[in-house]
N, C-alpha and C positions, 0 to 999 in steps of 0.2 A: 369581421368575422370572429372577433373574439368571444368565445363561449363564456360559461360562468367558471372558467377554469380559476379565475382569481377569487371566486367566492367558493370554491371548492374545499374539501378538508385539507388540512395542513400537510405539507410535504416534509416537514422535519422528522416527525416519527418514523415514516416509512423509510427515509434516508438513513437515520440512526440505524434502524435493523439492518439495512443493506450494508453500511458500514461496519456493523458487528460480524455480519456474515463475512465480509472481505477480510476483517482482522483475524478471525477464527481460522479461515482457509489459508491465511498468510503466517500465522505465528504458531501453530500448533505442529510439532513434529510428525511426520508421515502424512498427515492430511494436507500440509502444505505442498505435498507433491502433485496435488491437483492443479497447482499453476504451473506446472512444466508443460501442460497442454494449454499454451497460449493464454496463460493467466485466467484459467476457466473458472476458478473460485472467485476471482475479483469480479469477472463478469457476471457470475452468479449473484453476487451483492448488488450489482446495478439492476439486474432482472428482478431480485426479491424486492427492490424499493419500488419498482413499478407494480409488482403483485400486491404488495401491502397498500400501496396507494389506491390501486383498483378496488380493494376490499371495502374501502371507506366510502366510494362514490355511490350515490343513488342510482337505482336502476335506469333512470330515465337521461341520465347524463350522456352527452355525446361522446363518440369515441375519442380517446386520445390522439394527439398528433405526435409526430416524431420529436418536435421540440419539447414535450412534456418529458419523454423518455430521457432526452439529453440533459435536462435539468435535474431530473430524479437521479440519474445515474452519476452525475457530476456532484451532486449533494452527497451521495453515498460515498463515493470517491473521497471527498474532503474529510468526511468523518472516519472512514476507514483509515486513511493517512494518519490522522490524529491519535486514534486508538492504537494503530499498529507502531506508531513511533513510541508513544507512552508505555505500551507493553515491552518493546525491544530495550528501551532505556531502563526499565525496571529489572528486566533480565540481566542486562550488562551489569547494573549495580549490585545485584544480589546473588546472581548465579554464575558469573563469568569470571571470577578471580583468575588470573594467569591467562585467559584467553587470548589477549593481544601479546602477551609474553611469548606464547606458542607461535604466533604468526611472526614475531620479531626473531625468534630462534630459527625457524624456517628460512626467513629471507637472509639471515646471516649465514646460514649453512649454504645456501644457494650462491651467495656472493663469494664465499670462500671456495666453494668448487669451481666456480667460473675463473677466480684468480689463479687457482692451483693448476688449472688446465692451460694457463697463459692467455685466457681470453679477457678482452677489455669489458669491464663492469659498466653497463650503461648508468649514466648519470641519473635517469629516472628511477632506476632501483635504489640508488642511495637517497635520493629524495624520498622516495616512499617509506625506506627504512626510517628515516628521520621524522616523517610525520607520524608514524606509528610509535616511535619511542615518545614523541610528545604527547600523543593520545593516552598511551599506556601511563605516563607519568600523571598526567592531569586526572585520568580515572582513578588512579591509585591514591592520590592526595585528596581528591574532593568527591570521589566516587561518582563522578559525572563529567561528561564533556559537552559544552555548549556547541562547539563546533561539530562534533560528531552527530549531535542531536539535530542541528540544523541541516546536515547534509542528509541524514536519514530522512528527516520530514520533507525536504525538497523532493529527494527520489520517490518516496511513498506517495507524495501528492501527485506528481507526474505520472507514476505507474497506475495509482488507484483512479484517478479521474479519468484517464485515457481509456482504461479497460472498463471503468464504470459507465462511461458513456456508451461504449459498444453494448454492454449488457442492458443499459436502459433502452437502447433502440430495439435490440432483440426482444426485450420485454413488451414493449409497445406492439411489435409486429406479432407476437406470439399469444398476448394475454388480453389485448383490448377487446372491449364489448363491441360487437359489430352494430353498426347503425341499422336502424329498421327501415 
């Protein structure tokens, strides 16, 4: 029952558009608040990839199946994660001088407060402080941190692919052409 899906228009361009929508709704201040509602902006990117794919299909094409929405949503999630990570790295490089320094100062203040109250400082807090110091030094020296970039890419990929899949499924359910 494999239809002409593999002879259909390409999935890359709709997935890139969906990924751009995910990136916009994740990186623009205030607009990114839409993702507080169960990552709605990211799901919108998955849905958009289905929409733009359907716009390319001829009218006599059979309806899309769930697997097509999953594929388009996942592709959009991958592109979204790559774009989002790239933009975040550039923001850190050019606009965030001292950002990690502020985090370090806050952690140092919290540790001092805990110690002055006679409480034990959890070892994890000290480890987090050391990681932030190392990241700050690396970004200060090189303007870039490979470790931070890999962590961001991994997190963004998981988040964007999972919610892109959901958006793709919703897109197929809402937007597909009904069979005659």
